[in-house]
N, CA, C, O and the ligand as a Tripos MOL2 file, in Angstrom:
@<TRIPOS>MOLECULE
protein
  289   287    73     0     0
PROTEIN
NO_CHARGES

@<TRIPOS>ATOM
      1 N          30.7940   27.7520    5.5640 N.3       1 MET1
      2 CA         30.2630   26.6840    4.7900 C.3       1 MET1
      3 C          28.5250   26.6870    4.9290 C.2       1 MET1
      4 O          27.9600   26.6370    6.0220 O.2       1 MET1
      5 N          28.0010   26.7370    3.9670 N.am      2 GLU2
      6 CA         26.6410   26.7320    3.9250 C.3       2 GLU2
      7 C          25.9040   25.5300    4.2850 C.2       2 GLU2
      8 O          26.1870   24.5820    3.5520 O.2       2 GLU2
      9 N          25.0780   25.2860    5.1560 N.am      3 GLU3
     10 CA         24.2310   24.1770    5.7770 C.3       3 GLU3
     11 C          23.1300   24.0670    5.0600 C.2       3 GLU3
     12 O          22.2730   24.9470    4.9860 O.2       3 GLU3
     13 N          23.0870   22.8600    4.4310 N.am      4 LYS4
     14 CA         21.9440   22.5590    3.5450 C.3       4 LYS4
     15 C          21.0540   21.3730    4.1580 C.2       4 LYS4
     16 O          21.5030   20.2550    4.4100 O.2       4 LYS4
     17 N          19.8360   21.7460    4.3440 N.am      5 ILE5
     18 CA         18.9930   20.7860    5.0930 C.3       5 ILE5
     19 C          17.9590   20.3620    4.0380 C.2       5 ILE5
     20 O          17.1180   21.1510    3.6070 O.2       5 ILE5
     21 N          18.0650   18.9550    3.6000 N.am      6 GLU6
     22 CA         17.0230   18.3380    2.9520 C.3       6 GLU6
     23 C          16.1820   17.4690    3.5400 C.2       6 GLU6
     24 O          16.6070   16.5550    4.2470 O.2       6 GLU6
     25 N          14.9780   17.6560    3.3190 N.am      7 PHE7
     26 CA         13.8780   16.6530    3.6040 C.3       7 PHE7
     27 C          13.6430   15.6620    2.5260 C.2       7 PHE7
     28 O          13.7990   15.9900    1.3500 O.2       7 PHE7
     29 N          13.1630   14.0990    2.9700 N.am      8 GLU8
     30 CA         12.6990   13.5150    1.8540 C.3       8 GLU8
     31 C          11.5870   14.1230    1.3420 C.2       8 GLU8
     32 O          10.8890   14.9380    1.9460 O.2       8 GLU8
     33 N          11.3960   13.6620    0.0440 N.am      9 SER9
     34 CA         10.3750   14.3120   -0.6760 C.3       9 SER9
     35 C           8.9750   13.4080   -0.2540 C.2       9 SER9
     36 O           9.0200   12.1810   -0.1660 O.2       9 SER9
     37 N           7.9280   14.0740   -0.0460 N.am     10 PHE10
     38 CA          6.7530   13.3820    0.4550 C.3      10 PHE10
     39 C           5.9760   12.8370   -0.8460 C.2      10 PHE10
     40 O           4.8890   12.2720   -0.7250 O.2      10 PHE10
     41 N           6.5770   13.0310   -2.0710 N.am     11 GLU11
     42 CA          5.9530   12.7540   -3.4030 C.3      11 GLU11
     43 C           6.1780   11.2930   -3.3140 C.2      11 GLU11
     44 O           5.4470   10.6590   -4.0750 O.2      11 GLU11
     45 N           7.0190   10.5560   -2.5670 N.am     12 ASN12
     46 CA          7.3120    9.1840   -2.7810 C.3      12 ASN12
     47 C           6.6790    8.5970   -1.4170 C.2      12 ASN12
     48 O           7.1790    7.6050   -0.8890 O.2      12 ASN12
     49 N           5.7080    9.1650   -0.9450 N.am     13 SER13
     50 CA          5.1740    8.2580    0.2570 C.3      13 SER13
     51 C           3.9330    7.3180   -0.0500 C.2      13 SER13
     52 O           3.1160    6.9230    0.7830 O.2      13 SER13
     53 N           3.9530    6.9820   -1.6730 N.am     14 GLU14
     54 CA          2.9580    6.1310   -2.0130 C.3      14 GLU14
     55 C           3.8060    4.9080   -2.6900 C.2      14 GLU14
     56 O           4.8420    5.1420   -3.3130 O.2      14 GLU14
     57 N           3.4220    3.9220   -2.5660 N.am     15 VAL15
     58 CA          4.0900    2.7790   -3.3240 C.3      15 VAL15
     59 C           3.0300    1.9920   -4.0920 C.2      15 VAL15
     60 O           1.9140    2.0110   -3.5710 O.2      15 VAL15
     61 N           3.1610    1.2910   -5.2500 N.am     16 GLU16
     62 CA          2.1820    0.8730   -5.9410 C.3      16 GLU16
     63 C           2.6920   -0.9190   -5.6700 C.2      16 GLU16
     64 O           3.7500   -1.5270   -5.8340 O.2      16 GLU16
     65 N           1.3370   -1.2910   -5.1900 N.am     17 LYS17
     66 CA          1.5510   -2.9080   -4.6830 C.3      17 LYS17
     67 C           0.7570   -3.6350   -5.7640 C.2      17 LYS17
     68 O          -0.3990   -3.3080   -6.0320 O.2      17 LYS17
     69 N           1.4020   -4.6310   -6.3800 N.am     18 TYR18
     70 CA          0.7430   -5.6850   -7.3070 C.3      18 TYR18
     71 C           0.4780   -6.7240   -6.4280 C.2      18 TYR18
     72 O           1.3670   -7.0800   -5.6550 O.2      18 TYR18
     73 N          -0.8100   -7.3670   -6.4260 N.am     19 PHE19
     74 CA         -0.8740   -8.7810   -5.9420 C.3      19 PHE19
     75 C          -2.2540   -9.4190   -6.6930 C.2      19 PHE19
     76 O          -2.9380   -8.8180   -7.5210 O.2      19 PHE19
     77 N          -2.4720  -10.7240   -6.2150 N.am     20 LYS20
     78 CA         -3.6840  -11.3540   -6.8930 C.3      20 LYS20
     79 C          -4.6650  -11.1750   -6.0400 C.2      20 LYS20
     80 O          -4.5360  -11.2870   -4.8210 O.2      20 LYS20
     81 N          -5.8440  -10.8460   -6.7050 N.am     21 CYS21
     82 CA         -7.1290  -11.0670   -6.0430 C.3      21 CYS21
     83 C          -7.4990  -12.2530   -5.3340 C.2      21 CYS21
     84 O          -7.2820  -13.3090   -5.9290 O.2      21 CYS21
     85 N          -8.0580  -12.3210   -4.0850 N.am     22 PRO22
     86 CA         -8.2190  -13.7420   -3.4500 C.3      22 PRO22
     87 C          -9.4400  -14.2650   -4.1980 C.2      22 PRO22
     88 O          -9.5750  -15.4850   -4.1000 O.2      22 PRO22
     89 N         -10.3840  -13.6130   -4.9410 N.am     23 TYR23
     90 CA        -11.3390  -14.2400   -5.6580 C.3      23 TYR23
     91 C         -11.0480  -14.5450   -7.0740 C.2      23 TYR23
     92 O         -11.0640  -15.7200   -7.4400 O.2      23 TYR23
     93 N         -10.8360  -13.7810   -7.7370 N.am     24 CYS24
     94 CA        -10.7090  -14.0700   -9.2810 C.3      24 CYS24
     95 C          -9.1140  -14.4450   -9.7410 C.2      24 CYS24
     96 O          -8.8430  -14.9870  -10.8120 O.2      24 CYS24
     97 N          -8.1740  -14.0710   -8.7770 N.am     25 HIS25
     98 CA         -6.8990  -14.3580   -9.0030 C.3      25 HIS25
     99 C          -6.1790  -13.5660  -10.2200 C.2      25 HIS25
    100 O          -5.2020  -13.9890  -10.8370 O.2      25 HIS25
    101 N          -6.7290  -12.5520  -10.4070 N.am     26 GLN26
    102 CA         -6.2000  -11.6410  -11.4680 C.3      26 GLN26
    103 C          -5.1690  -10.7050  -10.6880 C.2      26 GLN26
    104 O          -5.3190  -10.4700   -9.4890 O.2      26 GLN26
    105 N          -4.3140  -10.2830  -11.2970 N.am     27 LYS27
    106 CA         -3.3850   -9.5580  -10.9240 C.3      27 LYS27
    107 C          -3.8260   -8.0440  -11.1200 C.2      27 LYS27
    108 O          -4.1050   -7.5150  -12.1960 O.2      27 LYS27
    109 N          -3.8320   -7.4490   -9.8520 N.am     28 ILE28
    110 CA         -4.3190   -6.0370   -9.5760 C.3      28 ILE28
    111 C          -3.4260   -5.2750   -8.9800 C.2      28 ILE28
    112 O          -2.5380   -5.8580   -8.3570 O.2      28 ILE28
    113 N          -3.4270   -3.8500   -9.0150 N.am     29 SER29
    114 CA         -2.3790   -3.1640   -8.2710 C.3      29 SER29
    115 C          -3.1710   -2.0550   -7.7300 C.2      29 SER29
    116 O          -4.2690   -1.6890   -8.1480 O.2      29 SER29
    117 N          -2.3660   -1.4570   -6.5600 N.am     30 MET30
    118 CA         -3.1080   -0.6320   -5.6890 C.3      30 MET30
    119 C          -2.1840    0.2540   -5.0930 C.2      30 MET30
    120 O          -1.1280   -0.1870   -4.6400 O.2      30 MET30
    121 N          -2.4890    1.5640   -5.0390 N.am     31 LEU31
    122 CA         -1.5670    2.7130   -4.4150 C.3      31 LEU31
    123 C          -1.6970    2.5200   -2.9580 C.2      31 LEU31
    124 O          -2.7680    2.7660   -2.4030 O.2      31 LEU31
    125 N          -0.6520    2.0870   -2.2960 N.am     32 LEU32
    126 CA         -0.7610    2.4060   -0.6720 C.3      32 LEU32
    127 C           0.1600    3.6220   -0.0420 C.2      32 LEU32
    128 O           1.3230    3.9150   -0.3220 O.2      32 LEU32
    129 N          -0.6340    4.1600    0.7870 N.am     33 ASP33
    130 CA          0.1060    5.2610    1.5860 C.3      33 ASP33
    131 C           0.9120    4.7370    2.5700 C.2      33 ASP33
    132 O           0.4540    4.0870    3.5090 O.2      33 ASP33
    133 N           2.3870    5.0360    2.3810 N.am     34 ILE34
    134 CA          3.2370    4.5270    3.2330 C.3      34 ILE34
    135 C           4.0730    5.7290    4.1310 C.2      34 ILE34
    136 O           5.2150    5.5790    4.5650 O.2      34 ILE34
    137 N           3.2380    6.9440    4.3000 N.am     35 SER35
    138 CA          3.8850    7.9250    4.8040 C.3      35 SER35
    139 C           3.5040    7.9290    6.4090 C.2      35 SER35
    140 O           4.1340    8.5780    7.2440 O.2      35 SER35
    141 N           2.5250    7.2110    6.6580 N.am     36 GLU36
    142 CA          2.2560    6.8920    7.9500 C.3      36 GLU36
    143 C           2.7200    5.5690    8.5380 C.2      36 GLU36
    144 O           2.2800    4.5140    8.0830 O.2      36 GLU36
    145 N           3.5660    5.5930    9.5020 N.am     37 PRO37
    146 CA          4.0470    4.4650   10.0440 C.3      37 PRO37
    147 C           3.0200    3.7580   10.8430 C.2      37 PRO37
    148 O           2.2200    4.3410   11.5740 O.2      37 PRO37
    149 N           3.0820    2.3520   10.6560 N.am     38 GLY38
    150 CA          2.2920    1.5300   11.4330 C.3      38 GLY38
    151 C           1.1830    0.6870   10.4520 C.2      38 GLY38
    152 O           1.1430    0.8040    9.2270 O.2      38 GLY38
    153 N           0.4820   -0.0020   11.0900 N.am     39 ARG39
    154 CA         -0.4880   -0.7900   10.4140 C.3      39 ARG39
    155 C          -1.8250   -0.1330    9.8810 C.2      39 ARG39
    156 O          -2.5460    0.5650   10.5940 O.2      39 ARG39
    157 N          -2.0640   -0.4080    8.6390 N.am     40 GLN40
    158 CA         -3.2670    0.1770    8.0680 C.3      40 GLN40
    159 C          -4.3570   -1.1750    7.5770 C.2      40 GLN40
    160 O          -4.0310   -2.3120    7.2370 O.2      40 GLN40
    161 N          -5.5160   -0.6660    7.6720 N.am     41 PHE41
    162 CA         -6.5040   -1.7940    7.3610 C.3      41 PHE41
    163 C          -7.6330   -0.8930    6.4070 C.2      41 PHE41
    164 O          -7.9970    0.2610    6.6340 O.2      41 PHE41
    165 N          -8.0150   -1.6700    5.4180 N.am     42 TYR42
    166 CA         -9.2260   -1.1880    4.5070 C.3      42 TYR42
    167 C          -9.6580   -2.0470    3.6110 C.2      42 TYR42
    168 O          -8.9500   -2.9690    3.2060 O.2      42 TYR42
    169 N         -10.8340   -1.8400    3.2170 N.am     43 VAL43
    170 CA        -11.3890   -2.6430    2.2950 C.3      43 VAL43
    171 C         -11.5320   -1.9520    0.9480 C.2      43 VAL43
    172 O         -11.9890   -0.8090    0.9310 O.2      43 VAL43
    173 N         -11.1730   -2.5650   -0.1990 N.am     44 GLU44
    174 CA        -11.0440   -2.0550   -1.5620 C.3      44 GLU44
    175 C         -11.5620   -3.2230   -2.3360 C.2      44 GLU44
    176 O         -11.3270   -4.4220   -2.1850 O.2      44 GLU44
    177 N         -12.4380   -2.5060   -3.3320 N.am     45 ASP45
    178 CA        -13.0910   -3.4170   -4.3600 C.3      45 ASP45
    179 C         -12.2180   -3.9280   -5.3910 C.2      45 ASP45
    180 O         -11.5570   -3.0840   -5.9960 O.2      45 ASP45
    181 N         -12.0860   -5.1180   -5.7060 N.am     46 CYS46
    182 CA        -11.3180   -5.5520   -6.7950 C.3      46 CYS46
    183 C         -11.8050   -4.8160   -8.1660 C.2      46 CYS46
    184 O         -12.9990   -4.8010   -8.4630 O.2      46 CYS46
    185 N         -10.8630   -4.2400   -8.9410 N.am     47 GLU47
    186 CA        -11.1230   -3.6870  -10.2000 C.3      47 GLU47
    187 C         -11.5130   -4.5390  -11.3440 C.2      47 GLU47
    188 O         -11.9560   -4.0290  -12.3730 O.2      47 GLU47
    189 N         -11.3450   -6.0240  -11.1850 N.am     48 VAL48
    190 CA        -11.7890   -6.9560  -11.8960 C.3      48 VAL48
    191 C         -13.1860   -7.6490  -11.6320 C.2      48 VAL48
    192 O         -14.1230   -7.6470  -12.4300 O.2      48 VAL48
    193 N         -13.1770   -8.1680  -10.5400 N.am     49 CYS49
    194 CA        -14.4890   -8.6760  -10.1770 C.3      49 CYS49
    195 C         -15.4000   -8.0130   -9.1460 C.2      49 CYS49
    196 O         -16.4700   -8.5230   -8.8140 O.2      49 CYS49
    197 N         -14.8960   -6.7390   -8.5960 N.am     50 CYS50
    198 CA        -15.5600   -5.9290   -7.9460 C.3      50 CYS50
    199 C         -16.0820   -6.5390   -6.6490 C.2      50 CYS50
    200 O         -17.1030   -6.1000   -6.1190 O.2      50 CYS50
    201 N         -15.3430   -7.6090   -6.1100 N.am     51 LYS51
    202 CA        -15.5730   -8.2720   -4.7040 C.3      51 LYS51
    203 C         -14.7040   -7.3870   -3.7790 C.2      51 LYS51
    204 O         -13.7040   -6.7960   -4.1850 O.2      51 LYS51
    205 N         -15.1130   -7.3410   -2.6270 N.am     52 PRO52
    206 CA        -14.4490   -6.5040   -1.6210 C.3      52 PRO52
    207 C         -13.3850   -7.3640   -0.9520 C.2      52 PRO52
    208 O         -13.6170   -8.4660   -0.4530 O.2      52 PRO52
    209 N         -12.1410   -6.7350   -0.9870 N.am     53 ILE53
    210 CA        -10.9690   -7.5420   -0.4890 C.3      53 ILE53
    211 C         -10.4470   -6.5370    0.6260 C.2      53 ILE53
    212 O         -10.3300   -5.3170    0.5100 O.2      53 ILE53
    213 N         -10.1530   -7.3420    1.7570 N.am     54 GLN54
    214 CA         -9.4720   -6.8290    3.1410 C.3      54 GLN54
    215 C          -8.2160   -6.6380    2.6810 C.2      54 GLN54
    216 O          -7.6220   -7.4920    2.0220 O.2      54 GLN54
    217 N          -7.6570   -5.3420    3.0450 N.am     55 ILE55
    218 CA         -6.2970   -4.8790    2.9110 C.3      55 ILE55
    219 C          -5.5820   -4.7150    4.0650 C.2      55 ILE55
    220 O          -6.0870   -3.9550    4.8910 O.2      55 ILE55
    221 N          -4.5410   -5.2280    4.3390 N.am     56 SER56
    222 CA         -3.7610   -5.0390    5.7420 C.3      56 SER56
    223 C          -2.4990   -4.9470    5.1880 C.2      56 SER56
    224 O          -2.1180   -5.7320    4.3190 O.2      56 SER56
    225 N          -1.6240   -3.7840    5.7510 N.am     57 TYR57
    226 CA         -0.2380   -3.6010    5.7080 C.3      57 TYR57
    227 C           0.3870   -2.8110    6.4700 C.2      57 TYR57
    228 O          -0.1940   -1.8090    6.8870 O.2      57 TYR57
    229 N           1.6570   -3.0680    6.8100 N.am     58 SER58
    230 CA          2.3110   -2.0030    7.7900 C.3      58 SER58
    231 C           3.4520   -1.4560    7.1910 C.2      58 SER58
    232 O           4.1210   -2.0710    6.3600 O.2      58 SER58
    233 N           3.7150   -0.2570    7.6030 N.am     59 SER59
    234 CA          5.0870    0.5250    6.8980 C.3      59 SER59
    235 C           5.8140    1.1540    7.8990 C.2      59 SER59
    236 O           5.3080    1.6240    8.9180 O.2      59 SER59
    237 N           7.0480    1.1700    7.6080 N.am     60 ASP60
    238 CA          7.9170    1.8690    8.5540 C.3      60 ASP60
    239 C           9.1060    2.6630    7.7260 C.2      60 ASP60
    240 O           9.6860    2.2720    6.7130 O.2      60 ASP60
    241 N           9.2540    3.6230    8.2960 N.am     61 GLN61
    242 CA         10.4080    4.6240    7.7940 C.3      61 GLN61
    243 C          10.1360    4.8470    6.1200 C.2      61 GLN61
    244 O          11.1230    5.0050    5.4020 O.2      61 GLN61
    245 N           8.9940    4.8520    5.6220 N.am     62 GLY62
    246 CA          8.5720    4.9100    4.0780 C.3      62 GLY62
    247 C           8.8920    3.7360    3.3060 C.2      62 GLY62
    248 O           9.0680    3.8130    2.0900 O.2      62 GLY62
    249 N           8.9940    2.4460    4.0650 N.am     63 LYS63
    250 CA          9.0360    1.1140    3.4090 C.3      63 LYS63
    251 C           7.8440    0.3480    3.8420 C.2      63 LYS63
    252 O           7.2470    0.5240    4.9040 O.2      63 LYS63
    253 N           7.5620   -0.4870    2.9600 N.am     64 LEU64
    254 CA          6.4410   -1.3320    3.0360 C.3      64 LEU64
    255 C           6.9190   -2.6200    3.6110 C.2      64 LEU64
    256 O           7.6910   -3.3600    3.0010 O.2      64 LEU64
    257 N           6.3460   -2.9280    5.0460 N.am     65 VAL65
    258 CA          7.0970   -3.9270    5.6090 C.3      65 VAL65
    259 C           6.2270   -5.2010    5.4340 C.2      65 VAL65
    260 O           6.8990   -6.2290    5.3530 O.2      65 VAL65
    261 N           5.0270   -5.3440    5.3670 N.am     66 ASP66
    262 CA          4.2430   -6.4090    5.1400 C.3      66 ASP66
    263 C           2.7910   -5.9380    4.5760 C.2      66 ASP66
    264 O           2.1690   -4.9470    4.9570 O.2      66 ASP66
    265 N           2.3830   -6.9000    3.5540 N.am     67 PHE67
    266 CA          1.0960   -6.7910    3.1040 C.3      67 PHE67
    267 C           0.1280   -7.9360    2.9950 C.2      67 PHE67
    268 O           0.6440   -9.0270    2.7530 O.2      67 PHE67
    269 N          -1.2890   -7.8900    3.1390 N.am     68 PHE68
    270 CA         -2.0470   -9.0430    2.9620 C.3      68 PHE68
    271 C          -3.2950   -8.6190    2.3390 C.2      68 PHE68
    272 O          -3.8280   -7.5530    2.6470 O.2      68 PHE68
    273 N          -3.7680   -9.3990    1.4940 N.am     69 ALA69
    274 CA         -4.9920   -9.2890    0.8950 C.3      69 ALA69
    275 C          -5.7760  -10.6290    0.9810 C.2      69 ALA69
    276 O          -5.3420  -11.7130    0.5910 O.2      69 ALA69
    277 N          -6.9050  -10.4190    1.5060 N.am     70 GLN70
    278 CA         -7.7330  -11.4700    1.8710 C.3      70 GLN70
    279 C          -9.1580  -11.3340    1.5280 C.2      70 GLN70
    280 O          -9.6500  -10.2060    1.4970 O.2      70 GLN70
    281 N          -9.9830  -12.5450    1.2240 N.am     71 SER71
    282 CA        -11.4230  -12.2780    1.1320 C.3      71 SER71
    283 C         -11.9870  -12.0130    2.3190 C.2      71 SER71
    284 O         -11.4160  -12.4390    3.3230 O.2      71 SER71
    285 N         -13.2840  -11.2180    2.4560 N.am     72 ILE72
    286 CA        -13.9770  -10.9220    3.4390 C.3      72 ILE72
    287 C         -15.0950  -12.1110    4.0290 C.2      72 ILE72
    288 O         -15.8050  -11.8620    5.0030 O.2      72 ILE72
    289 ZN        -11.0810  -10.1040   -8.3540 Zn       73 ZN73
@<TRIPOS>BOND
     1     1     2 1
     2     2     3 1
     3     3     4 2
     4     3     5 am
     5     5     6 1
     6     6     7 1
     7     7     8 2
     8     7     9 am
     9     9    10 1
    10    10    11 1
    11    11    12 2
    12    11    13 am
    13    13    14 1
    14    14    15 1
    15    15    16 2
    16    15    17 am
    17    17    18 1
    18    18    19 1
    19    19    20 2
    20    19    21 am
    21    21    22 1
    22    22    23 1
    23    23    24 2
    24    23    25 am
    25    25    26 1
    26    26    27 1
    27    27    28 2
    28    27    29 am
    29    29    30 1
    30    30    31 1
    31    31    32 2
    32    31    33 am
    33    33    34 1
    34    34    35 1
    35    35    36 2
    36    35    37 am
    37    37    38 1
    38    38    39 1
    39    39    40 2
    40    39    41 am
    41    41    42 1
    42    42    43 1
    43    43    44 2
    44    43    45 am
    45    45    46 1
    46    46    47 1
    47    47    48 2
    48    47    49 am
    49    49    50 1
    50    50    51 1
    51    51    52 2
    52    51    53 am
    53    53    54 1
    54    54    55 1
    55    55    56 2
    56    55    57 am
    57    57    58 1
    58    58    59 1
    59    59    60 2
    60    59    61 am
    61    61    62 1
    62    62    63 1
    63    63    64 2
    64    63    65 am
    65    65    66 1
    66    66    67 1
    67    67    68 2
    68    67    69 am
    69    69    70 1
    70    70    71 1
    71    71    72 2
    72    71    73 am
    73    73    74 1
    74    74    75 1
    75    75    76 2
    76    75    77 am
    77    77    78 1
    78    78    79 1
    79    79    80 2
    80    79    81 am
    81    81    82 1
    82    82    83 1
    83    83    84 2
    84    83    85 am
    85    85    86 1
    86    86    87 1
    87    87    88 2
    88    87    89 am
    89    89    90 1
    90    90    91 1
    91    91    92 2
    92    91    93 am
    93    93    94 1
    94    94    95 1
    95    95    96 2
    96    95    97 am
    97    97    98 1
    98    98    99 1
    99    99   100 2
   100    99   101 am
   101   101   102 1
   102   102   103 1
   103   103   104 2
   104   103   105 am
   105   105   106 1
   106   106   107 1
   107   107   108 2
   108   107   109 am
   109   109   110 1
   110   110   111 1
   111   111   112 2
   112   111   113 am
   113   113   114 1
   114   114   115 1
   115   115   116 2
   116   115   117 am
   117   117   118 1
   118   118   119 1
   119   119   120 2
   120   119   121 am
   121   121   122 1
   122   122   123 1
   123   123   124 2
   124   123   125 am
   125   125   126 1
   126   126   127 1
   127   127   128 2
   128   127   129 am
   129   129   130 1
   130   130   131 1
   131   131   132 2
   132   131   133 am
   133   133   134 1
   134   134   135 1
   135   135   136 2
   136   135   137 am
   137   137   138 1
   138   138   139 1
   139   139   140 2
   140   139   141 am
   141   141   142 1
   142   142   143 1
   143   143   144 2
   144   143   145 am
   145   145   146 1
   146   146   147 1
   147   147   148 2
   148   147   149 am
   149   149   150 1
   150   150   151 1
   151   151   152 2
   152   151   153 am
   153   153   154 1
   154   154   155 1
   155   155   156 2
   156   155   157 am
   157   157   158 1
   158   158   159 1
   159   159   160 2
   160   159   161 am
   161   161   162 1
   162   162   163 1
   163   163   164 2
   164   163   165 am
   165   165   166 1
   166   166   167 1
   167   167   168 2
   168   167   169 am
   169   169   170 1
   170   170   171 1
   171   171   172 2
   172   171   173 am
   173   173   174 1
   174   174   175 1
   175   175   176 2
   176   175   177 am
   177   177   178 1
   178   178   179 1
   179   179   180 2
   180   179   181 am
   181   181   182 1
   182   182   183 1
   183   183   184 2
   184   183   185 am
   185   185   186 1
   186   186   187 1
   187   187   188 2
   188   187   189 am
   189   189   190 1
   190   190   191 1
   191   191   192 2
   192   191   193 am
   193   193   194 1
   194   194   195 1
   195   195   196 2
   196   195   197 am
   197   197   198 1
   198   198   199 1
   199   199   200 2
   200   199   201 am
   201   201   202 1
   202   202   203 1
   203   203   204 2
   204   203   205 am
   205   205   206 1
   206   206   207 1
   207   207   208 2
   208   207   209 am
   209   209   210 1
   210   210   211 1
   211   211   212 2
   212   211   213 am
   213   213   214 1
   214   214   215 1
   215   215   216 2
   216   215   217 am
   217   217   218 1
   218   218   219 1
   219   219   220 2
   220   219   221 am
   221   221   222 1
   222   222   223 1
   223   223   224 2
   224   223   225 am
   225   225   226 1
   226   226   227 1
   227   227   228 2
   228   227   229 am
   229   229   230 1
   230   230   231 1
   231   231   232 2
   232   231   233 am
   233   233   234 1
   234   234   235 1
   235   235   236 2
   236   235   237 am
   237   237   238 1
   238   238   239 1
   239   239   240 2
   240   239   241 am
   241   241   242 1
   242   242   243 1
   243   243   244 2
   244   243   245 am
   245   245   246 1
   246   246   247 1
   247   247   248 2
   248   247   249 am
   249   249   250 1
   250   250   251 1
   251   251   252 2
   252   251   253 am
   253   253   254 1
   254   254   255 1
   255   255   256 2
   256   255   257 am
   257   257   258 1
   258   258   259 1
   259   259   260 2
   260   259   261 am
   261   261   262 1
   262   262   263 1
   263   263   264 2
   264   263   265 am
   265   265   266 1
   266   266   267 1
   267   267   268 2
   268   267   269 am
   269   269   270 1
   270   270   271 1
   271   271   272 2
   272   271   273 am
   273   273   274 1
   274   274   275 1
   275   275   276 2
   276   275   277 am
   277   277   278 1
   278   278   279 1
   279   279   280 2
   280   279   281 am
   281   281   282 1
   282   282   283 1
   283   283   284 2
   284   283   285 am
   285   285   286 1
   286   286   287 1
   287   287   288 2
@<TRIPOS>SUBSTRUCTURE
     1 MET1         2 RESIDUE 1 A MET
     2 GLU2         6 RESIDUE 1 A GLU
     3 GLU3        10 RESIDUE 1 A GLU
     4 LYS4        14 RESIDUE 1 A LYS
     5 ILE5        18 RESIDUE 1 A ILE
     6 GLU6        22 RESIDUE 1 A GLU
     7 PHE7        26 RESIDUE 1 A PHE
     8 GLU8        30 RESIDUE 1 A GLU
     9 SER9        34 RESIDUE 1 A SER
    10 PHE10       38 RESIDUE 1 A PHE
    11 GLU11       42 RESIDUE 1 A GLU
    12 ASN12       46 RESIDUE 1 A ASN
    13 SER13       50 RESIDUE 1 A SER
    14 GLU14       54 RESIDUE 1 A GLU
    15 VAL15       58 RESIDUE 1 A VAL
    16 GLU16       62 RESIDUE 1 A GLU
    17 LYS17       66 RESIDUE 1 A LYS
    18 TYR18       70 RESIDUE 1 A TYR
    19 PHE19       74 RESIDUE 1 A PHE
    20 LYS20       78 RESIDUE 1 A LYS
    21 CYS21       82 RESIDUE 1 A CYS
    22 PRO22       86 RESIDUE 1 A PRO
    23 TYR23       90 RESIDUE 1 A TYR
    24 CYS24       94 RESIDUE 1 A CYS
    25 HIS25       98 RESIDUE 1 A HIS
    26 GLN26      102 RESIDUE 1 A GLN
    27 LYS27      106 RESIDUE 1 A LYS
    28 ILE28      110 RESIDUE 1 A ILE
    29 SER29      114 RESIDUE 1 A SER
    30 MET30      118 RESIDUE 1 A MET
    31 LEU31      122 RESIDUE 1 A LEU
    32 LEU32      126 RESIDUE 1 A LEU
    33 ASP33      130 RESIDUE 1 A ASP
    34 ILE34      134 RESIDUE 1 A ILE
    35 SER35      138 RESIDUE 1 A SER
    36 GLU36      142 RESIDUE 1 A GLU
    37 PRO37      146 RESIDUE 1 A PRO
    38 GLY38      150 RESIDUE 1 A GLY
    39 ARG39      154 RESIDUE 1 A ARG
    40 GLN40      158 RESIDUE 1 A GLN
    41 PHE41      162 RESIDUE 1 A PHE
    42 TYR42      166 RESIDUE 1 A TYR
    43 VAL43      170 RESIDUE 1 A VAL
    44 GLU44      174 RESIDUE 1 A GLU
    45 ASP45      178 RESIDUE 1 A ASP
    46 CYS46      182 RESIDUE 1 A CYS
    47 GLU47      186 RESIDUE 1 A GLU
    48 VAL48      190 RESIDUE 1 A VAL
    49 CYS49      194 RESIDUE 1 A CYS
    50 CYS50      198 RESIDUE 1 A CYS
    51 LYS51      202 RESIDUE 1 A LYS
    52 PRO52      206 RESIDUE 1 A PRO
    53 ILE53      210 RESIDUE 1 A ILE
    54 GLN54      214 RESIDUE 1 A GLN
    55 ILE55      218 RESIDUE 1 A ILE
    56 SER56      222 RESIDUE 1 A SER
    57 TYR57      226 RESIDUE 1 A TYR
    58 SER58      230 RESIDUE 1 A SER
    59 SER59      234 RESIDUE 1 A SER
    60 ASP60      238 RESIDUE 1 A ASP
    61 GLN61      242 RESIDUE 1 A GLN
    62 GLY62      246 RESIDUE 1 A GLY
    63 LYS63      250 RESIDUE 1 A LYS
    64 LEU64      254 RESIDUE 1 A LEU
    65 VAL65      258 RESIDUE 1 A VAL
    66 ASP66      262 RESIDUE 1 A ASP
    67 PHE67      266 RESIDUE 1 A PHE
    68 PHE68      270 RESIDUE 1 A PHE
    69 ALA69      274 RESIDUE 1 A ALA
    70 GLN70      278 RESIDUE 1 A GLN
    71 SER71      282 RESIDUE 1 A SER
    72 ILE72      286 RESIDUE 1 A ILE
    73 ZN73       289 GROUP 0 **** ****
């Protein structure tokens, strides 16, 4: 019997997250890299009002565990 080893595709290592901008409350989306386990922090400008949003999220086993978007 042939043994077949399959690895999960890393093409699914990103997830699109929709959230409201803390400044203008418009719904915006962002691609999050969830291939690295643990917590990530970064600052992203809102695509509507261009203000800086502090993004914080954590992932585990290729799944998004929590997500926060707040004004700086
Ligand atoms: Zn905004």
